[in-house]
C-alpha positions in Angstrom: -3.9 -12.1 52.0 -6.5 -14.1 50.1 -7.5 -17.5 51.3 -5.7 -20.4 49.6 -6.6 -24.0 49.1 -4.7 -27.3 49.3 -5.1 -31.0 48.8 -3.5 -33.2 51.5 -3.1 -36.9 51.0 -3.2 -39.6 53.6 -3.5 -43.3 53.6 -6.8 -44.2 55.3 -5.2 -47.0 57.2 -2.8 -44.5 58.8 -5.2 -41.6 59.3 -8.7 -41.2 57.8 -11.3 -38.6 57.5 -13.2 -40.5 60.2 -10.2 -40.1 62.5 -10.1 -36.4 61.9 -13.8 -36.1 62.5 -13.3 -37.9 65.8 -10.2 -35.9 66.8 -11.6 -32.6 65.6 -8.0 -31.4 64.7 -4.5 -33.0 64.2 -1.0 -31.9 63.5 0.1 -32.9 60.0 3.5 -34.4 60.6 5.9 -36.7 58.7 6.1 -34.7 55.5 9.6 -35.5 54.2 9.6 -33.9 50.8 11.1 -30.4 50.5 8.6 -29.1 48.0 5.6 -30.3 50.1 7.3 -28.9 53.2 7.6 -25.5 51.5 4.0 -25.6 50.5 3.0 -26.3 54.1 5.2 -23.4 55.3 3.1 -21.1 53.1 -0.2 -22.2 54.6 -2.2 -19.7 56.6 -4.9 -20.2 59.3 -8.3 -20.5 57.5 -6.9 -22.0 54.3 -9.2 -24.7 52.9 -8.0 -28.3 52.6 -9.4 -31.1 50.4 -8.8 -34.3 52.5 -7.7 -37.1 50.1 -7.4 -40.8 50.7 -4.6 -42.3 48.7 -3.7 -46.0 48.5 -7.5 -46.6 48.7 -9.9 -48.3 46.3 -10.7 -45.9 44.8 -8.5 -43.0 45.9 -10.2 -39.7 46.1 -11.4 -36.7 48.1 -13.3 -37.8 51.2 -13.7 -34.6 53.2 -12.9 -30.9 53.8 -10.7 -29.5 56.5 -9.2 -26.1 57.4 -5.7 -25.0 58.4 -6.0 -24.0 62.1 -2.3 -23.5 63.0 0.5 -22.3 60.7 3.7 -24.1 60.1 5.9 -25.0 63.1 8.7 -27.4 63.8 7.8 -31.1 63.3 9.0 -32.7 66.5 8.9 -36.2 65.0 12.1 -35.5 63.1 14.1 -35.6 66.4 12.6 -38.7 67.9 14.6 -41.8 67.1 11.6 -44.0 68.0 9.4 -42.3 65.5 9.0 -43.5 61.9 9.6 -40.0 60.7 12.9 -39.6 62.5 15.6 -37.7 60.5 19.1 -38.2 62.0 20.4 -35.3 59.9 17.9 -32.7 61.2 19.4 -30.2 63.6 17.3 -28.9 66.5 18.9 -25.5 66.0 18.0 -25.5 62.3 15.1 -28.0 61.8 14.5 -29.3 58.3 10.8 -30.2 58.7 7.6 -28.4 59.5 4.0 -29.3 60.1 0.7 -27.5 60.3 -2.5 -28.3 62.2 -5.7 -28.9 60.4 -9.3 -29.2 61.7 -12.3 -31.1 60.6 -14.9 -29.3 58.6 -17.0 -32.0 56.8 -16.9 -35.6 55.7 -18.4 -36.4 52.3 -21.2 -38.9 52.0 -19.6 -40.2 48.8 -16.0 -40.1 47.7 -15.1 -37.9 44.8 -12.8 -40.5 43.2 -9.7 -39.9 41.2 -11.4 -41.4 38.1 -14.3 -39.0 38.6 -11.9 -36.1 38.9 -10.1 -37.1 35.7 -13.5 -37.0 33.9 -14.0 -33.4 34.8 -12.6 -31.5 31.8 -12.5 -28.2 33.8 -9.9 -29.8 36.2 -7.4 -31.0 33.5 -4.7 -28.6 34.8 -5.1 -29.6 38.5 -1.8 -30.6 40.1 -3.3 -33.9 41.4 -4.1 -35.0 37.8 -0.7 -34.2 36.3 1.4 -37.1 35.2 4.0 -37.9 37.8 2.5 -35.8 40.6 3.0 -37.6 43.8 3.3 -34.8 46.4 1.3 -35.4 49.6 0.6 -31.7 49.8 -0.5 -29.8 46.7 -1.9 -26.4 45.9 -5.5 -26.2 44.6 -6.5 -23.0 42.7 -9.6 -21.0 43.8 -11.3 -22.0 40.5 -10.6 -25.7 41.1 -11.8 -25.4 44.7 -15.1 -23.9 43.5 -15.6 -26.5 40.8 -15.0 -29.3 43.3 -17.3 -27.8 45.9 -20.0 -27.4 43.3 -19.6 -31.0 42.3 -19.8 -32.1 45.9 -22.9 -29.9 46.6 -21.2 -27.9 49.3 -20.8 -24.2 49.6 -17.3 -23.1 48.5 -17.2 -20.7 51.4 -17.7 -23.6 53.9 -14.1 -23.1 55.0 
């Protein structure tokens, strides 16, 4: 199966690219949107990830990561002390999944949302569509290559 690409959003105050660089890898928990969950369930080891800081000034792509473990049960859904607890989730039929990602590179400069909007070749990108708020989004191979070229990194880095 061909490698696929994704954009994963995080608030830098919760978990930043610096945190991922320090930790080397992390499980991506707490996704509580069915569409985003389904996208994560389709991720494969080796898929590329654009690491995106949302709720930042400015928001934008700040690094590159790689999927290093395919979807498995998100344990936080069963923990009443966790902010991602879901009292309706059944351990015999869990609602929520997570994947693990690993650090590949941090960018020296953010590729901001305004910069992305100015790139005509990305006009169809999910991130740039009106009303698109998913924390996990697909990125086409063409978009991946365009962004990597803009960043000055090899598209095959992942």
